[in-house]
Steps between C-alpha positions, in 0.01 A plus 500: 500500500617851419302767682566761232357276225181422693457864597544612140218266393272615782570868432407452134186307593385723789631850429407751766433244776782644709403362843462146366827517306682641803379218724593229250846644440577518872411133550676372189823686580497342847435142387691484170814338640311236701254437216781426256628229732177308430486400131168325568346843567627633168373195310152543648510877431407570864584871489318564173188341650538656843510863383164468322176491703282191468204720409372856521135593550402854403145624547281810510363605839190718475347652813281794604624781725299684767386758246347229281774537238624184328876447545728256318833358612722215384555192715776240478605165645840365403557136592875478469624159616341203676796262512501471880135567582180691415536859385537741791543875498330827580263735324611862458256789444696806388474742208848396377418128471584358156613164354871578545456573870296187560735278299793623707307438821385153389854405395641617834216327686599165349841508669377665818243225548765237434714650777222462758532117489121483444343344185389815317547613141523862386228736378391864516201703397314823544358801324573861407212595732612773742346460849618848598200723569245221446223427750452160661192450281697572183781267605246228573336535158837495327613190692176321414537588131865388506412164654217451251770467233762316707315235697516217249880531476571449871439240771650359822709242311543701180582866560476678835517881481579722797535871573773736386527875442147645510348169608463443875255321726206711384558421134564130567166489683311651206680270255431186703135590552450520123701182434286307747180625336618413148668167569251382762800353676580596856862387509682784671832392347441678168640833629746582778520808717143441614328629813564307820132401535478333157818303443779752537820420686611679811803721421438503121458882485830549683686210342688673216641765731564253785675256267714779355627592846564133586707469183681825577574374850649177357708700252635728773583211732688328216699823454570523875261790558175562690187697417462621860532880505534536122335793322268378224354695206186354338340601171122481477232480767283217369455151631859388443658809656255474791605142578868589464465792744321283759771233498789749480369665816458160671858404414638819654566701183400865457295589189605857418322553166198395295418639158227529239449642150476852648820494707656369820423517871814507711441362849816588699399324822368193318153388403259411782232235521232769473659629179521147358128451572432827316670358188195274461272806509714668234488192278123462535441867409631441142650852515852364442657781704769446762463865605193386695737343755667838571159667519383243755827498700656845446729469803652169384510502118636765263374488142714605203330512161665335201764313700544124545560296813860462386569867574479425875822363659461133597684172551254276315285586196182302435335581163138391555306687232542431127736357240806703402430750775864526613742640241879503486497863616283394797749223577785751502301732727430214739868401512604861558249521785646196675279216370676161504211262419212496251245220496259526207148438631308616193529289184807613304498818710855599402615595154797299362735795548406522868559128554841513333594806704405331826686180411819685405502748788471282807123526553330173592222435247231233459234478224122509538440145383676382817424783743125532437419131456339487844177638357443228244639241743228589749247490216620145443447430870150648465432259213609209719269607782212537253564154354497346847207715618696616803645824635845523657588734784711809442788327677484201264490720189783720626719198578446365149574843349822521703604157372421584136692832503798330669488229233490760221802675649687169521427429132632846406819437697541151351479616139631855542819463707797641307866389512582781743228382740256782425144419392347619172136479605374585150687209346416270791124567485484474122697175477313334787158580355603427142650159569187377677268608218737383225537154649121464532452607137765253384343209688150574368596488133454744217154649552 
């Protein structure tokens, strides 16, 4: 395999799909050497098959707003790879959603799910519907219209969607209610991220952020460091950032910044539990403004318009918002401000230039497919509970999440340790996930 040859073919076939091409190139560059040691992979054209989704569903979503006006959006479900289990991956509702974004997310999800040790394939879906400024009634009607088109393509042993950006517990509830009505099946395992009274798992809302901090803790311990007393900067204030802030505080770190599209809130004395609770209010408002935190807590948070979380001095940076949110210039600013660790919690949150800068300038770095896998891992645990018609305690779920994140870290170290003893977590995560999926594809024949 030659990465440049495969990329040239994909660029000619999918011009303009920059996120998808970026994700594929990162993985192929990491695995090329190992892949070429397995001629059986080359003979079976594993890479050529792996970079293409199994299938893509695209559909119109028509709904009526509160003014009685008919609105039309586009919906998608990309089932990327089912070599190790049924398709699993979130739904994203955001105005920027397009096929390139969802293909990148589905491709990444395939390896992330493989890292969890659970039997789940990779998928992603969503719509260019923008929840910002919409009422609960409008969001409900959109979710019902979306599920009207999607329901026949999913199922508890076929494809199990979950939440993502713009899709939280409220949206999952509306989606499941419509699925149940259409399918006349009451199996709660068809969606994850559900409410606790109808099949949801304890700790699922917090799991992505909790898992990210457990991974970060393992990474720091491996490097001979401790998170206790560290200053942490977090981008975003949604579900993922919320969970990360809760666990960072519990582990003794000090969250000194959160950010949003409008700017950054510096929190010199560290975020408090009351402020973390208010993040849920901010998310539910659909205003998408981090300035609301400074308005609510003027004595604790200082808002600066147009700035990112990375402008606030910190030890550890946790990108928790969106893909490619952290640029090379941001990486340089972080380093200049004393940052020595960046764990990518959002999917592909750092641009390639930022990753290379971190890796070549002594900043510990780990990629999203490893760091944020706790969310989908706990979704997998939710599926298990649904299949067994039981509910585990928070302690049981947390213990399993701890074990999974420790296992993911160990896989990264196993495949990413360099001759000088350092760990390339990007290479380690990519090779570990790739080898598991590739071997499964090889053993199942050419299909």
